[in-house]
C-alpha positions as CSV (number, residue, x, y, z in Angstrom):
1,X,-50.5,78.5,9.2
2,X,-53.9,75.8,9.7
3,X,-52.8,73.1,11.8
4,X,-54.0,69.5,12.0
5,X,-54.0,67.1,14.5
6,X,-53.0,63.5,13.7
7,X,-55.0,61.4,15.4
8,X,-55.1,57.3,14.8
9,X,-53.5,54.0,14.3
10,X,-50.3,53.4,16.3
11,X,-49.0,50.5,16.9
12,X,-45.8,50.6,14.5
13,X,-48.1,52.0,11.5
14,X,-46.0,54.1,9.4
15,X,-48.8,56.7,7.9
16,X,-48.0,59.9,9.7
17,X,-44.2,59.7,8.0
18,X,-45.6,59.2,4.6
19,X,-48.6,62.3,5.5
20,X,-46.3,64.6,7.2
21,X,-43.7,64.3,3.9
22,X,-46.7,65.3,1.9
23,X,-47.8,68.1,4.6
24,X,-47.7,72.1,3.8
25,X,-49.3,72.9,6.9
26,X,-48.2,72.7,10.8
27,X,-49.3,69.3,12.1
28,X,-49.4,67.9,16.2
29,X,-47.9,64.3,15.9
30,X,-49.3,62.5,19.3
31,X,-47.4,59.8,19.6
32,X,-44.5,59.3,22.5
33,X,-42.1,56.5,23.6
34,X,-43.9,56.9,26.8
35,X,-47.4,57.8,27.5
36,X,-48.3,59.5,30.6
37,X,-50.6,61.9,32.2
38,X,-48.7,65.0,31.0
39,X,-49.4,63.6,27.0
40,X,-52.5,63.1,27.4
41,X,-53.5,66.3,29.1
42,X,-51.3,67.6,25.9
43,X,-53.0,65.9,23.5
44,X,-56.5,67.1,24.7
45,X,-55.3,70.5,24.4
46,X,-54.1,70.4,20.8
47,X,-57.3,68.7,19.6
48,X,-59.1,72.2,20.8
49,X,-56.2,74.2,19.3
50,X,-55.9,72.4,15.9
51,X,-58.0,73.7,12.8
52,X,-58.3,69.9,11.7
53,X,-58.6,67.0,13.4
54,X,-57.7,63.5,11.3
55,X,-58.4,59.9,12.3
56,X,-56.6,57.6,10.1
57,X,-57.1,53.7,10.9
58,X,-55.6,51.2,9.5
59,X,-55.2,47.5,10.2
60,X,-52.7,48.0,12.4
61,X,-55.0,49.1,14.9
62,X,-55.5,47.2,17.9
63,X,-58.3,49.3,20.2
64,X,-61.3,51.1,18.7
65,X,-61.0,54.3,20.5
66,X,-60.3,56.4,17.7
67,X,-63.4,55.2,15.7
68,X,-65.5,56.3,19.1
69,X,-63.1,59.9,19.1
70,X,-63.9,60.5,15.2
71,X,-67.6,60.1,15.4
72,X,-67.9,61.7,18.6
73,X,-65.5,65.2,16.8
74,X,-67.9,64.9,13.8
75,X,-70.7,65.4,15.9
76,X,-69.2,68.1,18.1
77,X,-67.0,69.8,15.4
78,X,-68.0,68.7,12.0
79,X,-66.2,71.2,10.2
80,X,-62.8,70.1,11.4
81,X,-63.1,66.6,11.5
82,X,-61.7,64.0,8.7
83,X,-61.8,60.3,8.8
84,X,-59.6,57.5,6.7
85,X,-59.6,54.5,6.4
86,X,-56.4,52.7,4.4
87,X,-57.8,49.6,3.8
88,X,-53.6,48.6,4.0
89,X,-50.9,48.8,6.1
90,X,-47.2,46.9,5.2
91,X,-48.7,43.3,5.2
92,X,-51.3,43.9,7.4
93,X,-55.5,44.1,5.3
94,X,-58.7,44.7,6.5
95,X,-61.1,41.9,6.0
96,X,-64.3,42.4,3.9
97,X,-66.0,42.8,7.0
98,X,-64.0,45.0,8.6
99,X,-63.8,47.3,5.2
100,X,-67.7,47.2,5.4
101,X,-68.0,48.6,8.9
102,X,-65.4,51.1,8.1
103,X,-67.2,52.4,5.3
104,X,-70.2,52.7,7.0
105,X,-68.5,54.6,10.1
106,X,-67.1,56.5,7.3
107,X,-70.3,57.3,5.6
108,X,-72.2,58.1,9.4
109,X,-68.9,60.8,10.0
110,X,-69.5,62.2,6.4
111,X,-73.3,62.6,7.2
112,X,-72.3,64.4,10.1
113,X,-70.6,67.2,7.9
114,X,-67.4,65.7,8.7
115,X,-65.0,64.5,5.8
116,X,-64.5,61.4,4.6
117,X,-61.5,60.3,2.7
118,X,-59.7,56.8,1.3
119,X,-55.9,57.5,0.9
120,X,-53.4,59.7,2.5
121,X,-52.9,61.2,-1.1
122,X,-56.3,62.4,-0.8
123,X,-56.2,64.1,2.8
124,X,-52.6,65.9,1.8
125,X,-54.5,67.2,-1.1
126,X,-57.7,68.1,0.8
127,X,-55.9,69.9,3.6
128,X,-53.9,71.7,1.0
129,X,-56.9,73.3,-0.7
130,X,-57.9,74.3,2.8
131,X,-54.2,75.8,4.1
132,X,-54.3,77.9,0.7
């Protein structure tokens, strides 16, 4: 069975729970209560082992490292990298300028040969197709 790495926005976002309920494949969820060097090492290991590396960004993101990761992976591992931007996350919403920038990042990722999607339903459908 194939496996997907669930990278991207943390900060109380529920996107992982929603997606996991739709998945028909194994996954690695890197979110833990207490981030330690051991967890960081395991995350790096899983990113290499997983068949797909998914990065979902939502308006709950506070840092930009996931953006750097997805662009880097789309260059190094274009066939296994997936980028998804969710415009809304609960009551939080990206503004027009942020969405324009994120769409440009998505198009950059896509031009590198990776996948750019705009909903968790699209992600689940794409992964299901690849897992069949």
